[in-house]
C-alpha positions in Angstrom: 24.9 -1.6 21.0 26.3 -5.3 20.0 25.1 -6.2 23.3 21.6 -4.9 22.5 21.1 -6.6 19.3 22.3 -10.0 21.0 19.5 -9.9 23.2 16.9 -9.7 20.5 15.5 -13.1 21.4 15.3 -12.5 24.8 13.7 -9.0 24.8 10.7 -10.6 22.7 10.6 -13.7 24.8 10.3 -11.4 27.9 7.4 -9.4 26.4 5.5 -12.5 25.9 6.3 -15.0 28.4 5.0 -12.6 31.6 1.6 -12.3 29.9 -0.7 -15.0 31.0 -0.9 -17.5 28.7 -4.1 -19.6 28.1 -4.1 -23.2 26.4 -6.1 -23.3 22.8 -8.8 -25.9 24.1 -10.5 -25.8 20.4 -6.9 -26.7 18.6 -6.6 -30.0 21.3 -10.0 -31.1 20.9 -9.4 -31.1 16.8 -6.1 -33.2 17.2 -7.9 -35.5 20.0 -10.5 -36.3 17.3 -7.9 -36.3 14.6 -6.1 -39.2 16.6 -9.0 -40.9 17.5 -10.1 -41.2 13.9 -6.7 -42.3 13.2 -7.1 -45.5 15.8 -10.1 -46.5 13.9 -8.7 -46.6 10.7 -5.9 -48.3 12.0 -8.2 -51.0 13.5 -10.0 -51.5 10.4 -6.8 -51.8 8.7 -6.6 -55.2 10.4 -9.1 -56.8 8.8 -9.6 -54.7 5.8 -7.6 -55.0 2.5 -5.0 -52.8 1.3 -5.8 -50.0 -2.0 -2.1 -49.8 -3.0 -2.7 -47.8 -6.0 -0.5 -44.9 -6.7 -3.2 -42.1 -7.4 -5.1 -43.0 -4.4 -1.8 -42.2 -2.4 -1.3 -39.0 -4.2 -5.1 -38.0 -3.2 -4.7 -38.5 0.5 -1.2 -36.4 -0.1 -3.7 -33.6 -1.7 -6.9 -33.8 0.7 -5.1 -34.7 3.7 -3.3 -30.8 4.2 -6.4 -29.6 5.8 -5.8 -32.1 8.8 -2.5 -31.1 9.3 -2.6 -27.2 8.8 0.0 -26.0 11.4 -0.6 -22.5 12.7 2.5 -20.3 12.2 3.2 -16.9 12.2 4.6 -17.1 8.3 5.0 -20.3 6.2 7.1 -22.3 7.8 9.6 -22.3 4.5 12.6 -23.7 6.2 10.4 -27.2 7.1 10.2 -27.9 3.0 14.0 -28.7 3.1 13.3 -31.6 5.6 12.3 -35.1 4.4 10.5 -36.3 7.4 6.9 -36.5 7.6 5.5 -35.7 10.7 2.2 -37.0 9.5 0.2 -40.3 9.6 2.1 -43.5 8.9 1.9 -44.4 5.3 0.3 -47.5 5.8 -2.9 -45.5 7.3 -3.4 -43.5 3.8 -5.4 -45.9 2.0 -8.3 -46.3 4.6 -7.7 -42.8 5.7 -8.5 -41.7 1.8 -11.9 -43.8 2.1 -13.5 -41.2 4.3 -12.3 -38.5 2.7 -14.9 -36.8 0.3 -12.9 -33.6 -1.6 -10.5 -31.3 -0.5 -11.9 -29.5 2.4 -10.8 -26.1 2.0 -8.8 -24.5 5.2 -7.3 -20.9 6.1 -3.7 -20.1 7.9 -4.1 -19.0 10.7 -1.5 -16.2 9.9 -2.1 -12.1 10.3 -1.4 -11.6 6.4 -2.5 -13.7 3.9 -0.8 -16.7 2.6 -1.3 -18.9 -0.4 -0.3 -21.8 -1.1 -0.3 -23.7 -5.1 0.2 -27.2 -4.5 1.5 -29.5 -7.7 -2.1 -30.7 -8.4 -3.0 -27.1 -9.2 0.5 -26.3 -11.0 -0.4 -29.9 -12.9 -4.3 -28.0 -13.8 -2.2 -24.9 -14.9 0.0 -26.4 -17.5 2.5 -24.0 -17.1 5.9 -23.2 -19.1 7.6 -21.6 -15.8 7.1 -20.4 -12.4 6.1 -16.8 -14.3 2.6 -18.5 -15.7 2.4 -20.1 -12.0 2.4 -16.9 -10.1 0.1 -15.2 -12.6 -2.7 -16.9 -11.3 -2.4 -15.5 -7.4 -3.9 -12.6 -5.8 -1.8 -9.5 -6.0 0.4 -10.6 -9.5 0.4 -8.4 -12.2 2.8 -10.9 -14.5 3.5 -8.7 -18.0 6.2 -11.2 -18.9 4.7 -14.5 -19.7 4.0 -16.5 -22.2 4.4 -15.6 -25.8 6.6 -13.1 -26.5 7.5 -12.5 -22.6 10.5 -9.9 -22.3 11.5 -8.9 -18.7 11.8 -5.2 -19.9 7.6 -5.6 -19.2 8.2 -6.8 -15.5 6.6 -8.8 -12.7 5.1 -6.9 -10.0 3.6 -7.8 -6.7 1.2 -5.4 -4.8 3.0 -2.7 -7.3 6.2 -3.6 -6.0 9.2 -4.5 -8.5 10.7 -8.2 -8.9 13.6 -7.0 -6.9 11.5 -5.2 -4.3 10.2 -9.3 -3.5 12.2 -11.6 -1.9 12.6 -15.1 -3.7 13.3 -18.3 -2.2 14.6 -21.7 -3.0 13.9 -24.4 -0.2 13.7 -21.5 2.2 17.2 -19.8 0.9 17.3 -16.8 -1.3 17.8 -17.0 -4.8 17.5 -13.4 -6.2 20.2 -11.6 -7.7 19.2 -7.9 -7.2 21.0 -7.3 -10.5 19.5 -4.4 -12.4 21.0 -3.8 -15.5 22.0 -5.5 -18.7 18.8 -7.0 -18.5 19.4 -8.9 -15.4 17.0 -9.9 -12.7 15.3 -13.1 -11.1 14.3 -14.9 -14.3 11.1 -16.5 -13.5 10.6 -17.9 -17.1 13.7 -19.9 -16.8 13.2 -21.8 -13.5 12.0 -25.4 -14.1 8.6 -26.4 -13.2 9.0 -30.2 -12.9 10.9 -29.8 -10.2 8.3 -27.8 -8.0 6.3 -29.0 -5.1 4.4 -26.3 -4.6 5.0 -22.3 -4.6 3.8 -20.7 -1.5 3.5 -16.8 -1.0 3.7 -14.8 2.1 4.2 -11.0 3.3 3.6 -9.0 6.6 6.2 -10.7 9.4 7.5 -13.0 6.4 10.5 -9.4 6.2 11.5 -10.2 9.7 12.7 -14.1 8.6 13.3 -13.7 5.1 14.9 -10.2 4.2 13.8 -6.4 4.9 13.7 -5.7 1.4 10.1 -7.5 1.0 8.2 -4.4 0.1 5.9 -6.8 -1.9 6.2 -10.2 -0.4 8.2 -13.5 0.1 7.6 -16.3 -2.8 9.0 -19.8 -1.3 9.8 -22.5 -4.4 9.8 -26.3 -2.8 11.4 -28.2 -4.8 10.1 -32.2 -5.1 11.7 -34.8 -3.1 12.2 -38.5 -3.8 8.9 -41.0 -3.2 9.0 -44.0 -1.0 7.5 -45.6 -4.1 9.8 -44.8 -7.4 8.0 -42.6 -9.6 8.9 -41.6 -13.3 7.0 -38.3 -14.8 7.3 -37.6 -18.4 6.0 -35.1 -20.9 6.7 -34.0 -24.4 4.5 -31.3 -26.0 4.6 -29.5 -29.2 2.6 -26.3 -30.2 2.1 -23.2 -32.5 5.2 -21.4 -33.6 7.8 -24.1 -33.1 7.1 -24.7 -29.4 8.8 -28.0 -27.8 8.7 -28.7 -24.4 10.7 -32.0 -22.9 10.2 -33.4 -19.3 11.6 -36.1 -17.6 12.3 -36.8 -13.6 12.8 -39.8 -11.4 12.5 -40.0 -7.6 12.3 -42.7 -5.4 14.1 -43.8 -2.0 16.6 -46.5 -0.8 16.7 -46.9 3.1 17.0 -43.6 5.0 18.0 -41.9 1.3 15.5 -40.3 -0.6 16.4 -38.8 -4.3 15.0 -36.9 -7.1 16.5 -36.0 -10.4 15.1 -34.0 -13.4 16.1 -32.3 -17.2 13.5 -29.8 -18.7 13.9 -28.3 -22.1 11.8 -25.4 -23.5 12.1 -23.8 -27.3 10.0 -21.6 -29.3 10.7 -19.4 -32.4 7.8 -17.2 -31.3 7.4 -15.6 -34.9 3.9 -14.8 -34.8 2.5 -12.1 -36.7 2.0 -8.7 -34.9 0.1 -5.3 -35.8 1.6 -2.5 -36.7 3.0 -0.4 -33.8 4.1 -3.8 -32.4 7.7 -4.1 -30.9 10.1 -5.4 -33.0 7.8 -6.0 -36.2 9.5 -7.1 -39.0 9.1 -6.2 -42.9 6.9 -9.7 -42.8 4.5 -8.4 -40.4 6.2 -10.8 -37.8 7.5 -10.5 -34.3 10.9 -10.4 -35.1 14.0 -11.9 -32.3 11.7 -13.1 -29.8 12.6 -16.8 -30.0 14.0 -18.5 -26.5 15.5 -21.9 -25.4 15.6 -23.2 -21.9 17.5 -26.2 -20.8 17.4 -27.3 -17.1 18.9 -29.5 -14.9 17.6 -30.6 -11.3 18.5 -33.1 -8.3 17.9 -33.4 -4.4 18.8 -36.0 -2.1 17.7 -36.5 1.3 19.2 -38.3 3.9 17.8 -39.3 7.6 20.9 -40.1 9.6 18.7 -41.1 12.5 14.9 -40.4 13.6 16.3 -36.3 15.0 18.6 -35.7 12.1 18.2 -35.1 8.3 20.6 -34.1 5.9 19.3 -32.8 2.6 21.0 -30.9 -0.8 19.7 -30.0 -3.8 21.0 -28.3 -6.9 19.9 -27.2 -10.4 21.4 -25.4 -13.1 19.7 -23.4 -15.9 21.0 -22.4 -19.5 18.4 -19.8 -21.0 19.1 -18.1 -24.9 16.5 -15.4 -25.7 16.2 -12.6 -28.0 14.8 -9.2 -26.7 11.8 -7.0 -27.6 12.0 -4.0 -26.0 13.2 -1.1 -28.6 11.4 -1.8 -31.6 12.9 1.1 -33.8 14.9 -0.2 -35.7 14.4 -3.7 -35.0 16.3 -4.6 -31.7 18.7 -7.5 -32.3 20.5 -7.8 -28.5 20.5 -11.2 -27.0 20.8 -12.5 -23.8 22.7 -15.6 -22.2 21.7 -16.1 -18.8 23.4 -19.1 -16.9 22.3 -20.2 -12.9 24.0 -22.5 -10.8 22.2 -23.2 -7.2 23.0 -25.4 -4.7 22.4 -25.8 -1.0 22.8 -28.0 1.9 20.8 -28.4 5.1 20.8 -30.1 8.3 17.8 -29.9 10.6 17.8 -31.7 14.1 15.0 -31.9 16.9 16.5 -30.8 19.9 15.6 -32.0 23.2 13.2 -35.5 23.6 10.0 -33.6 21.6 9.5 -32.0 18.5 9.0 -28.6 19.7 12.4 -27.2 19.2 13.9 -27.8 16.0 17.1 -26.5 14.7 18.4 -25.9 11.3 21.4 -24.8 9.2 21.7 -24.1 5.6 24.5 -23.4 3.4 24.2 -22.4 0.0 25.8 -20.7 -3.7 24.1 -19.2 -6.0 25.6 -17.7 -9.4 23.6 -15.8 -12.2 25.6 -15.2 -15.3 23.9 -12.4 -17.6 25.6 -11.5 -21.2 23.8 -9.4 -22.9 25.3 -8.5 -26.5 24.4 -7.2 -29.4 24.9 -4.5 -32.8 24.3 -0.9 -32.5 22.3 0.8 -35.1 23.4 -2.2 -37.4 27.4 -0.2 -37.5 28.8 -0.8 -33.8 29.1 -3.8 -31.3 28.1 -3.9 -27.9 28.6 -6.5 -25.0 27.4 -6.3 -21.0 28.5 -9.2 -18.9 27.7 -9.5 -15.2 28.5 -12.2 -13.0 26.6 -12.2 -9.7 27.6 -14.6 -7.2 26.9 -15.5 -3.5 27.3 -17.6 -0.5 24.8 -17.7 1.9 24.3 -19.6 5.7 21.7 -19.2 7.7 20.8 -20.7 11.3 17.4 -20.8 12.8 15.9 -22.3 15.9 11.9 -22.7 15.6 11.4 -23.0 19.4 7.4 -23.3 20.8 8.5 -22.7 24.0 5.0 -23.2 25.7 0.9 -23.7 24.7 1.0 -20.2 23.9 4.7 -19.0 22.4 6.7 -19.8 19.5 9.7 -18.4 18.9 11.6 -18.5 15.6 15.1 -16.9 15.9 18.6 -17.1 13.9 21.3 -15.8 11.9 21.4 -14.8 8.0 25.1 -14.5 6.8 25.7 -13.2 2.7 28.3 -12.5 1.1 28.3 -11.3 -2.7 30.5 -11.0 -5.6 30.0 -8.9 -8.8 32.2 -8.8 -11.9 31.1 -6.4 -14.3 32.5 -6.1 -17.6 31.8 -3.6 -20.4 33.0 -3.2 -24.2 31.3 -0.8 -26.9 33.1 -0.1 -30.4 31.0 2.8 -30.5 33.3 5.8 -30.7 31.3 7.6 -27.9 31.6 4.7 -25.4 34.8 3.4 -25.6 35.8 5.9 -23.1 33.1 4.0 -20.5 34.6 0.7 -21.5 35.7 -0.8 -17.9 35.7 -4.0 -16.1 34.4 -3.7 -12.3 34.9 -6.2 -9.3 32.7 -5.4 -6.2 31.9 -7.5 -3.2 29.4 -6.6 -0.3 28.9 -8.3 3.3 25.5 -8.8 4.9 24.6 -10.3 8.0 21.4 -10.0 10.2 20.0 -11.4 13.3 16.5 -12.1 13.3 13.5 -13.1 15.8 10.1 -13.5 15.6 7.4 -14.6 18.7 4.2 -15.8 17.8 1.8 -15.2 20.7 -1.1 -16.9 21.5 -2.7 -14.5 24.1 -5.9 -16.3 23.8 -7.9 -19.1 22.2 -8.9 -16.7 19.5 -6.3 -13.6 19.6 -2.5 -13.7 18.2 0.3 -11.3 17.8 3.0 -11.7 16.2 6.0 -9.4 17.2 9.4 -9.3 15.2 12.8 -7.4 14.8 15.2 -8.1 12.1 18.9 -6.3 12.9 20.9 -5.8 9.7 24.3 -5.1 8.8 26.0 -4.5 5.4 29.4 -3.5 4.6 28.1 -0.1 2.4 25.3 1.0 4.4 26.0 0.3 7.8 23.4 -1.3 10.2 19.6 -0.6 10.6 16.8 -2.3 12.7 13.5 -3.3 10.8 10.6 -4.2 13.2 7.3 -5.9 12.0 3.8 -6.8 13.9 0.8 -8.8 13.3 -2.2 -9.3 15.4 -5.3 -12.0 14.0 -8.8 -12.0 16.4 -10.9 -15.2 15.3 -14.1 -13.9 15.7 -15.7 -17.0 15.0 -14.9 -20.2 13.7 -15.6 -19.0 10.7 -14.4 -15.3 10.2 -11.0 -13.8 11.5 -9.5 -10.6 11.0 -5.9 -10.2 10.7 -3.7 -7.0 10.2 0.3 -6.8 9.7 2.5 -3.8 9.4 6.6 -4.1 8.3 9.1 -2.0 8.4 11.3 -2.6 5.1 14.4 -1.6 3.4 16.4 -2.4 0.1 20.1 -1.4 -0.5 20.7 -0.8 -4.4 22.6 -3.0 -6.6 26.0 -3.4 -6.7 25.8 -2.9 -10.4 23.7 0.2 -10.0 26.0 1.7 -7.8 29.3 0.6 -10.0 28.9 -0.6 -13.7 28.4 1.1 -16.7 25.2 0.2 -18.1 26.6 0.2 -21.8 23.1 -1.7 -23.6 21.0 1.2 -22.2 23.6 4.2 -21.6 22.7 4.4 -18.1 25.5 5.7 -15.7 26.1 4.1 -12.5 26.0 6.3 -9.2 27.9 5.5 -6.0 25.7 8.0 -4.1 22.2 6.2 -4.0 20.9 5.6 -1.1 18.5 2.8 -0.2 14.8 2.4 -0.9 13.0 2.7 2.7 9.7 2.7 4.2 7.1 0.5 5.2 4.6 -2.0 3.9 1.0 -2.7 5.6 -1.9 -5.1 5.4 -5.6 -5.3 6.9 -8.3 -7.8 5.9 -10.6 -10.9 6.9 -10.4 -14.8 6.0 -13.8 -16.0 5.9 -15.0 -19.7 6.0 -18.2 -20.1 4.1 -18.9 -23.4 3.9 -17.1 -26.3 4.7 -15.1 -26.7 1.1 -15.5 -22.7 0.3 -13.2 -20.1 1.4 -12.5 -16.2 1.0 -9.5 -13.9 2.0 -10.3 -10.3 1.5 -7.0 -7.6 2.1 -6.4 -3.9 1.6 -2.7 -3.7 1.2 -0.6 -0.4 1.0 3.1 0.9 1.3 4.9 3.8 1.2 8.7 4.3 0.1 10.8 6.7 -0.4 13.6 7.0 -2.4 13.0 5.0 -5.0 15.2 4.1 -7.7 15.1 4.9 -10.9 16.6 6.5 -14.1 16.8 10.5 -14.7 18.8 11.9 -17.4 20.7 8.6 -18.4 21.8 8.2 -14.6 20.5 6.1 -11.8 19.3 8.3 -8.8 16.8 8.4 -6.0 14.0 9.7 -7.8 11.4 10.1 -4.3 8.0 8.7 -2.8 5.7 5.8 -4.4 2.3 5.3 -2.4 0.7 2.2 -3.3 -2.9 0.9 -2.1 -4.8 -1.7 -3.4 -7.0 -4.6 -2.7 -7.1 -8.4 -3.5 -9.7 -11.2 -3.2 -9.1 -14.8 -3.2 -12.3 -17.2 -3.3 -11.9 -21.0 -3.7 -14.9 -23.3 -3.5 -14.0 -27.6 -3.7 -17.9 -27.9 -5.3 -17.4 -31.4 -4.7 -14.9 -34.1 -5.2 -14.9 -33.6 -9.1 -15.7 -29.9 -9.3 -13.6 -27.1 -7.9 -13.2 -23.5 -9.0 -11.5 -20.2 -7.8 -11.7 -16.3 -8.7 -8.7 -13.8 -7.7 -9.4 -10.2 -8.1 -6.6 -7.4 -7.6 -6.9 -3.3 -7.6 -3.4 -1.8 -7.1 -3.2 2.3 -7.0 0.5 2.7 -7.3 1.2 6.7 -7.3 4.4 8.5 -8.0 3.7 11.3 -5.4 7.4 13.7 -6.2 9.5 14.1 -9.1 8.9 15.0 -13.2 5.9 12.1 -13.1 4.1 13.1 -9.8 0.2 12.1 -9.8 1.4 9.2 -12.6 0.7 5.7 -11.8 3.8 3.1 -12.0 4.5 2.4 -15.3 3.7 -0.7 -16.7 1.6 -1.5 -13.2 -2.0 -2.3 -13.9 -4.6 -1.0 -11.9 -6.7 -4.0 -11.6 -6.2 -7.7 -13.0 -8.3 -10.8 -12.1 -8.4 -14.6 -12.8 -10.7 -17.4 -12.6 -10.8 -20.9 -13.3 -13.4 -24.0 -13.0 -11.9 -27.3 -13.3 -13.5 -30.9 -13.4 -11.2 -33.5 -12.6 -12.4 -37.7 -12.3 -11.3 -40.6 -13.6 -7.8 -39.5 -15.2 -9.8 -37.2 -16.9 -8.9 -33.1 -16.4 -10.8 -30.4 -17.6 -9.9 -26.7 -16.8 -11.2 -23.2 -18.2 -9.2 -20.0 -17.1 -10.4 -16.7 -17.7 -7.5 -13.8 -17.0 -8.6 -10.0 -17.2 -5.9 -7.2 -17.4 -6.9 -3.7 -17.3 -4.3 -2.2 -19.3 -1.0 -0.2 -18.3 0.8 3.0 -18.6 3.3 1.9 -21.3 5.9 4.6 -19.9 8.9 4.0 -21.9 10.3 2.7 -25.1 7.1 4.2 -27.1 6.7 4.9 -30.4 7.6 8.3 -32.2 4.5 10.6 -30.7 3.2 8.7 -28.3 3.2 10.0 -24.9 4.2 8.3 -21.7 1.1 8.5 -19.9 -0.8 6.2 -22.7 -2.4 3.3 -21.3 -2.2 0.4 -23.3 -5.4 -1.5 -23.9 -7.8 -3.6 -21.3 -7.8 -7.6 -22.6 -9.7 -10.7 -21.5 -8.3 -14.1 -22.3 -9.8 -17.3 -21.8 -7.7 -20.6 -22.1 -8.7 -24.2 -21.7 -6.7 -27.3 -20.4 -7.3 -30.9 -21.0 -5.6 -34.2 -20.0 -7.2 -37.3 -21.6 -6.3 -40.8 -20.2 -5.2 -43.2 -22.8 -3.8 -45.8 -19.7 -3.7 -45.9 -16.6 -0.2 -44.7 -16.9 -0.2 -42.1 -20.1 -2.2 -39.1 -20.9 -2.8 -37.1 -23.8 -2.2 -33.7 -22.9 -4.2 -30.4 -24.9 -3.7 -26.6 -23.8 -5.6 -23.9 -26.2 -4.7 -20.1 -25.2 -6.7 -17.4 -25.8 -9.8 -19.3 -27.1 -11.0 -15.7 -28.5 -8.9 -16.0 -31.3 -8.0 -12.1 -31.1 -4.8 -10.6 -30.7 -4.2 -8.3 -28.2 -1.3 -6.0 -26.4 -0.3 -7.9 -23.5 1.8 -5.0 -22.3 3.8 -1.8 -23.5 3.5 -2.9 -27.1 4.3 -6.6 -26.3 1.1 -8.8 -28.6 0.0 -12.2 -27.2 -1.1 -13.8 -30.6 -4.6 -15.5 -31.4 -5.6 -19.0 -30.9 -2.5 -21.3 -30.1 -2.6 -24.7 -29.2 0.3 -27.5 -27.1 -0.2 -31.0 -27.6 1.8 -34.0 -26.0 1.8 -37.4 -23.9 2.5 -37.0 -20.0 3.4 -40.1 -18.3 3.2 -41.4 -15.1 5.1 -45.0 -14.0 
């Protein structure tokens, strides 16, 4: 068996190389045309003056994306770690900028949809968290973002929970897989100022980054130091005692690039809520909804020579917040969440060219969750989960020939969990305990992209997993893409997926919710698939239309106060994404997602999964010129089944009402380096139920000063 596993890359290689491979003539012509254009610009640069303004250099990095888009089976998140920029030289950027008019939209040549939000788009959204960034991506239903954000209302991608997707930082995992004591990957705490872009993929990405990707893979790429030193800052104040401070500095010296930053956000969130809202106090205001986070982050990137790069990045998060979920009587529980993540990576170019790249990464991640508070104002309880993980990854990205690209390697992860349970309630004292558990996981993976013809490609993937608790299991994946014409491409993908229960679900009693662990839990297993079409309607107008689905057996849930495998859930849905760069100043986008996530067994058979809406949609219109920015966003939410934590007399089949919200963000230049930022949320000034009795207030504002030196 071991020999078969070690031969996985060889098997994939023999399946593909043995077939006739045709060179991609169209792609070569594009490369030759680009090379010729760059030569012309270099010739002009000898006689024309440079335009050294930083704003123009930034504009080039945005508009040149279409020139350098790399065909790949999935997002190459590992390349995000490298500081080496394999693009036109810096001295040519100003001349190239003169010729580019607007941002030319392109679609990645992948077998499943890929979405990327660059920092320019992130800045337009004026987000305070990663959760607010992701809610403008197709497929996502984000219930816990913004005012009254509460982790009990959840984050879902294509009907899958946050622990059924893979979250990466610069290509390495950051998900805690903790499910109790209000633990999970907290998207409201990850610092926004440190983000260069956010990448979303699915399908064969599960082969590369984890078989638990029922939904997809989200990679957060952090900023690296720029060649020209740059200092960014933001001071912002807003409704209900919001204050936001951000500062970052990045630069370079010789072969070293560096970036440092700090971010702090606080809000009281004591706004008025209607009767029936969660945690409504005697004055009619939201109670215990305050939040405070502080974040430190930094990165170093050292070019050892022209073929070797060493990178280090780290961040520290401290989050303090109140919890809302019960509301009868007033919920007083508090949650302290501290995160530390650090990663070291090495990239080397093998051979003499750039068609063989080896990357090695080691990382450490800690998530510390502590929930504490009174029980009925008489007794006291606290639950602590200290989750730590050491990970390592070795990956070889090898362009074998003009028709085949093989990515293969090994992932290693060791999880440690310490659970501490304490309650003074007499009926729970006997359940007080301290648990220390460990889990070892490793995986061999191989994914080959085979360019069968100029217009047809296949992705073939295998991931062999080994775990200390659930043995070994194989997860294959396959993807196909057919470019029917230069402007239309059909694609499809299928992946076998498996998610093992969290260590806390197996062994640690949840004294806050009174949930018992279950050491006999089985993994969640199933398949996920996509089928769709990519269309380039015009030079600057693209569309991606996708049918997605999954079938998940042995889904984990709570029955009679104990974790158990509750049965089968089938999900089917549609998503659409349109992007249109109308001209260099005006742009617009439209995203829509329909999700039918049906429970197919158990006592809730036939019902939609709780808190998963049928429909969500976003539309945006933006203007940008001469330092001025104005962006209008509209968000639609069809409502979701409340499912649990209802008021007495309510049914768990009730749906929250649908809502439509309009938000406006603007930046007004004061000087060439300073700008006034304004963000108005919920322009209609009507409070609405975001999800499960968590309400959004009426019209709110944020106003501040941003700087760029």
